[in-house]
N, C-alpha and C positions, 0 to 999 in steps of 0.2 A: 444798401453800401455794398460794394465788392472790395475784399480787404483782397493783397497777395502777400502771400507763405511764404517763408523760406523752407527749402526742405532739406538740406542735408546741411544745413550750419546753424552754429544761434549764439547768441554775443553772448561769450561767455566771462562776465564779471562778476569779483567779490562782490558782497553784499555794502553797498552802505550806510551809514547809520550814522543819525542827524543824534545828537544830545541835545536834548531841550530841557533850557532851565527855565523858572517861573520869573527870576532875579536875573536879569539881562548882566549879572555881574560875570567877569568870567573869574572869577576866584570862589572858592567853595569855605564857608568857613566850619570845618569838622565839629570843631571846638563846641559851639556854640549851635545847639541843637533849634533856636528860635530862626538861623539864618540861614542853617541846612536846608537846602533841597536836592532831593535826589532826582538823578538824574533818568529820562526815560528815553532805555533803546529802541529804536522805533528801525525797520528795515525798510530800505527807499528803494523802488524796481525792484520787488522782488521776483525772483525767478523761479517757476516753478516746475519749470523742466529742468532745473538745476536742482531744485527740494526734492523733486519727488522723479527725477531720471526721466521725463516725459522726450521723448524721440516725438516729429506729428503722426498723426495715426493711431499711436496706443490708446487704447479704449481704457478709461476707468468706470471702475466699478463701486458701488458705496450704495448706503440703505437709503430704502426712499422712505421707511418709517424706522422709528424707534423697535421695533419687535426686529428690524432686520432683515423680515422673510421673504420680502421682494426687493428687489435691487435698482438702483438706477444706472443705467448705462448713458457715458457721453464717449464722444472723439477728443482728441488734443491736435488740435491743427496748426502749432507750432507760433510763430509771429511773425507778426508783420514787417516789412520796411524801418518803421518807427521802434521796433524793439514789443508793441505790446503780444501777451500771446493770447490766445483765443481758443473757444471748445466751443465744439459743433453736440447741439443733443435734441433730443423732440422733448419738447415743452408740452404737459397736457393740458397746458390753456391754447397758448402760443403754437405751438406745434414743433416743426423742424428750426431752428434757431441757431445764431452763432454770437455767443459773448464773451466779454474777458474774463481770461481765466481768473485773474481774480474776484468777478462778480461770483464765477464760477463757486470754488473756495471756501468762500464767504458763508455759501447758504448749504455748501456739498461737505461729505465726512466721504473718505476713500475708504473701500472694504481692501482692495489691490488693484493692482495696474493691470493689464495684459500686453502686453507686449509686442506691435507689430511685428508680422515674421514674413512679410515679403522684403523683398530687395526697395531699392529705391525709387525704382522705376513703378511697382506696384505700390510703392508708397505713396505717390505723386497722383496715379489715379486714382487713390483710395480718398484723398483730401481734396480730389477734386469732384468728386461724386456727393463726398457731404457738404460741397457748395452747392452744385446742383440742386439737391433737394431742397435746398432753405424757402421754407412757407409750405411745404408740404403740410396737409393735418394728421393730427392725434387721433392716437382712436387705442382705447385700451384693447383689446381684442385682437385687432389687424396689424394694427403700425403706434404700438409704443416707445419708448426708448430704446428696449434691447431691439425687435424688430428693425430699427433704422441701423444702428450700432453695427448690425450683421449683417444688415445691406449693405452697408458703407464698405464691410470688411472682409468679407464674404461674400457678398451679391446674392445671399440667400435670405427672406424676410419671415424670419423665425423668430419666437420668443417660447425660450423652455420653460420661461414661468409661466406665459398661457395656455402651452400642454400640458405640463403640470397639474394644472387647477382644472382644465379641463378634464382628466384624467379622474385626478380626486372627485369632481362633481359625479360623473359617471360611474365611478364605485362607489359612491354614494349612494348613488339611485338604482343601480342594483341591491345593493344590502338591504336598502329600503324597500325594496319592493318584498325581496325574498323574506323578510320578515315579518310585510305585509299578510302572507299566504300563509 
């Protein structure tokens, strides 16, 4: 399904709240513990763009595992005409995909947001590139989530995490060879 995203404007609204009471009564009896129902505050229409100050083409970086040594990279695409916010990521099973922001933030933590540094035209081109790459398969060493984010944002298919891994592996190999001599 193809989505169109707003690039320069966002629907700015305050968080709507819903007070849910288990007993459909409009009055709460605070004196009688048996009848007291604690209202639950639930945000409706959560806007992650407001919560995290996100703009389209911003990079979201979070821990991939509990150790925090490896990072997951994703791109905030913005919101569509219906107000739904979207994230593009390179998923290890599904490859490059677009998912609702609510689904992304339910399962991912954030270490940092890297702001897009280009102008509005470059921002629009980055979003279009992110969408063109949908369906491209994942490969841990040649096209992981960091490769994808870098390709979208600066045109370079590279991953510092993979480069660091290979540097450490080669260093360990040389140390192991030197120690065996």
